[in-house]
VMD Tcl script that draws the C-alpha trace (Angstrom):
set ca {
  {62.76 -74.15 54.70}
  {61.51 -71.10 56.60}
  {57.99 -70.33 57.79}
  {55.89 -67.48 56.41}
  {52.41 -66.22 57.21}
  {49.95 -65.00 54.63}
  {47.54 -62.42 56.07}
  {44.44 -62.15 53.88}
  {42.59 -58.83 53.81}
  {39.07 -58.33 52.50}
  {38.19 -60.04 49.22}
  {37.29 -63.72 49.11}
  {34.27 -64.54 51.28}
  {33.84 -60.96 52.55}
  {32.80 -59.38 49.23}
  {29.84 -57.06 48.95}
  {27.27 -57.89 47.76}
  {27.63 -61.45 49.05}
  {28.22 -64.23 46.55}
  {25.42 -66.58 45.62}
  {25.77 -70.09 47.10}
  {26.90 -71.53 43.76}
  {29.41 -68.71 43.18}
  {30.72 -69.16 46.75}
  {31.15 -72.90 46.18}
  {33.05 -72.28 42.93}
  {35.26 -69.67 44.61}
  {36.02 -71.93 47.59}
  {37.02 -74.73 45.21}
  {39.70 -72.39 43.86}
  {41.01 -71.81 47.41}
  {41.13 -75.56 48.07}
  {42.90 -76.21 44.76}
  {45.49 -73.49 45.52}
  {46.08 -74.88 49.02}
  {46.28 -78.46 47.74}
  {48.79 -77.47 45.03}
  {51.04 -75.91 47.69}
  {50.66 -79.00 49.90}
  {51.69 -81.33 47.05}
  {54.76 -79.13 46.49}
  {55.78 -79.49 50.17}
  {54.89 -76.00 51.42}
  {52.76 -77.33 54.33}
  {49.91 -74.77 54.17}
  {47.80 -74.47 57.32}
  {45.34 -71.69 58.05}
  {41.87 -70.54 58.86}
  {39.27 -68.12 57.58}
  {38.04 -65.68 60.22}
  {34.56 -64.49 61.14}
  {33.89 -60.77 60.66}
  {33.15 -60.17 64.36}
  {34.97 -60.58 67.65}
  {36.37 -58.58 70.56}
  {39.42 -56.34 70.82}
  {41.46 -55.79 73.99}
  {43.59 -52.63 74.08}
  {46.16 -51.03 76.31}
  {47.31 -51.73 79.82}
  {43.75 -51.57 81.13}
  {42.79 -54.19 78.54}
  {39.65 -52.29 77.60}
  {37.35 -54.59 75.63}
  {35.38 -53.40 72.61}
  {33.34 -55.17 69.99}
  {35.27 -55.45 66.80}
  {37.26 -55.57 64.75}
  {36.22 -52.11 63.61}
  {38.39 -51.05 60.73}
  {37.90 -49.98 57.16}
  {36.53 -52.97 55.28}
  {39.49 -52.93 52.89}
  {41.75 -53.54 55.89}
  {39.65 -56.29 57.48}
  {41.72 -59.43 58.10}
  {39.66 -62.33 56.77}
  {42.12 -65.16 57.43}
  {45.69 -66.35 57.75}
  {47.79 -69.22 56.43}
  {51.24 -70.41 57.45}
  {53.44 -72.01 54.81}
  {57.05 -73.07 54.41}
  {59.17 -71.69 51.60}
  {62.82 -71.36 50.71}
  {62.77 -67.56 50.72}
  {60.54 -64.52 51.03}
  {60.59 -64.22 47.25}
  {59.32 -67.81 46.89}
  {56.56 -67.14 49.45}
  {55.50 -64.02 47.48}
  {55.46 -66.08 44.30}
  {53.19 -68.66 45.98}
  {50.88 -65.90 47.24}
  {50.34 -64.71 43.65}
  {48.14 -67.77 43.05}
  {45.67 -66.82 45.78}
  {42.03 -66.54 44.65}
  {41.49 -63.47 46.89}
  {42.75 -61.25 44.05}
  {39.59 -62.04 42.04}
  {37.75 -59.77 44.51}
  {40.45 -57.11 44.84}
  {41.73 -58.55 48.14}
  {45.32 -58.53 49.32}
  {47.84 -60.96 50.79}
  {50.46 -59.69 53.20}
  {53.47 -62.05 53.25}
  {55.46 -62.02 56.49}
  {58.39 -64.15 57.65}
  {57.84 -65.79 61.03}
  {60.30 -64.28 63.51}
  {63.24 -66.65 63.78}
  {61.78 -68.77 61.00}
  {63.77 -67.41 58.09}
  {67.22 -68.86 57.47}
  {70.04 -66.31 57.76}
  {71.23 -64.65 54.58}
  {74.13 -66.41 52.95}
  {77.45 -64.69 53.18}
  {80.49 -65.63 51.22}
  {83.87 -65.87 52.89}
  {87.09 -65.90 50.99}
}
mol new
graphics top color blue
foreach p $ca { graphics top sphere $p radius 0.5 }
foreach p [lrange $ca 0 end-1] q [lrange $ca 1 end] { graphics top cylinder $p $q radius 0.2 }
display resetview
């Protein structure tokens, strides 16, 4: 199986206005259930949520700025690496993500060198 990364943008824990503690707990239970379902199916999910602050280094001079500063809809809130048989299967698994309840998005990317080569038939 190949490795894929889910890049989560906005949605989930970064919604405005913030969720109440009980709503946050209920939402997080959905994330854990989704992750656990993938784990039981052998997709080896591993990832982390990210804080909404940090530092950015840019260019050859490695200028440091506070950040990330981006439109909130583009804010990366976390990542998860999984294994799947194909990009299509990884996309199908991403469809179960609770981030969509808050209009978030999941970018599905193959890990470089982690996707098996396309099958070719020889005759």
